[in-house]
KOLZA-899505 format. One line per field, with one value per residue (C-alpha): x negated, z, y negated; residue number from 1; residue in one letter. Coordinates in Angstrom, 2 decimals. Example, Ala and Ser with C-alpha at 12.3 -4.5 7.8 and 13.67 -1.06 7.14 Angstrom:
REM KOLZA-899505
px c(-12.30; -13.67)
pz c(7.80; 7.14)
py c(4.50; 1.06)
resi c(1; 2)
resn c(A; S)
This chain:
REM KOLZA-899505
px c(13.97; 15.66; 14.97; 11.26; 11.13; 12.96; 10.70; 7.60; 8.97; 9.73; 6.22; 4.69; 6.70; 5.69; 2.02; 2.10; 3.61; 1.08; 1.48; 1.45; -0.81; 1.03; 0.69; -0.59; -0.84; -2.79; -0.38; -3.32; -4.42; -2.39; -3.93; -4.54; -6.29; -4.56; -7.16; -5.88; -7.17; -6.75; -5.63; -4.31; -4.73; -4.35; -7.09; -5.68; -8.59; -8.69; -7.98; -7.73; -6.80; -10.20; -12.04; -9.98; -10.56; -14.30; -14.27; -12.43; -14.66; -15.45; -12.93; -9.61; -7.78; -5.53; -4.95; -1.53; 0.09; 0.56; 4.33; 3.83; 1.60; 2.51; 0.26; 1.31; 3.85; 3.28; 6.24; 7.20; 7.44; 10.98; 12.17; 13.77; 16.28; 18.65; 21.57)
pz c(-44.54; -41.35; -39.66; -40.41; -39.07; -35.89; -35.41; -35.87; -33.39; -30.86; -31.23; -30.78; -27.61; -26.14; -26.91; -25.56; -22.22; -19.47; -16.44; -13.03; -10.49; -7.67; -4.24; -1.80; 1.95; 3.64; 6.28; 8.33; 9.67; 11.73; 10.33; 6.85; 5.42; 2.65; 0.34; -1.68; -5.18; -8.64; -8.00; -4.45; -2.75; 0.57; 2.24; 5.00; 6.81; 10.21; 13.57; 15.41; 14.68; 16.01; 13.50; 10.66; 11.78; 12.00; 8.42; 6.90; 8.31; 5.56; 3.16; 1.85; 3.67; 6.63; 8.87; 9.15; 10.90; 8.42; 7.88; 6.71; 9.55; 10.49; 13.51; 17.06; 18.33; 22.04; 23.63; 27.21; 29.17; 29.63; 33.13; 33.90; 36.56; 35.64; 34.84)
py c(0.05; -1.12; 2.21; 1.94; -1.62; -0.63; 2.38; 0.22; -2.32; 0.41; 1.84; -1.62; -2.22; 1.14; 0.56; -3.01; -1.99; -1.53; 0.64; -0.99; 0.72; 2.44; 0.91; 3.48; 3.52; 6.30; 7.66; 9.02; 5.63; 3.12; -0.09; -1.48; -4.48; -6.40; -7.92; -10.88; -11.38; -9.99; -7.35; -7.57; -4.20; -2.40; -0.37; 1.84; 3.48; 1.80; 3.39; 0.06; -3.53; -4.64; -2.42; -3.85; -7.43; -6.79; -5.48; -8.46; -11.21; -13.69; -12.15; -13.37; -10.59; -9.80; -6.79; -5.19; -2.25; 0.60; 1.00; 4.60; 5.81; 9.40; 9.82; 10.50; 8.05; 7.78; 6.13; 5.54; 8.77; 9.98; 10.53; 13.85; 12.89; 15.71; 13.45)
resi c(1; 2; 3; 4; 5; 6; 7; 8; 9; 10; 11; 12; 13; 14; 15; 16; 17; 18; 19; 20; 21; 22; 23; 24; 25; 26; 27; 28; 29; 30; 31; 32; 33; 34; 35; 36; 37; 38; 39; 40; 41; 42; 43; 44; 45; 46; 47; 48; 49; 50; 51; 52; 53; 54; 55; 56; 57; 58; 59; 60; 61; 62; 63; 64; 65; 66; 67; 68; 69; 70; 71; 72; 73; 74; 75; 76; 77; 78; 79; 80; 81; 82; 83)
resn c(M; R; V; I; A; L; A; A; L; A; C; A; L; V; L; A; A; T; Q; A; P; A; Q; T; Y; D; P; S; Y; P; F; C; K; K; V; S; G; D; P; T; Y; F; D; C; R; F; T; S; M; A; A; C; Q; Q; D; I; R; G; M; S; A; E; C; L; A; N; P; Y; F; R; G; S; R; E; G; A; P; R; S; S; T; G; R)
């Protein structure tokens, strides 16, 4: 009898558990908007901060740099002094 009760409890716990949606960032774009609400989500499809800020006007949202952006990383040119 105990085994049946434990099995029923285990089944109830498994069925009651809900999956959390995975947070995704599109690594193709350097800027994302974070939209606050239920649910809060990220939309990473902006090539500039200005484009993102234009899109979020009037919304409960903010623009952020995409931490997973894989695009070209142009840094300061390296000098080749031969040393």
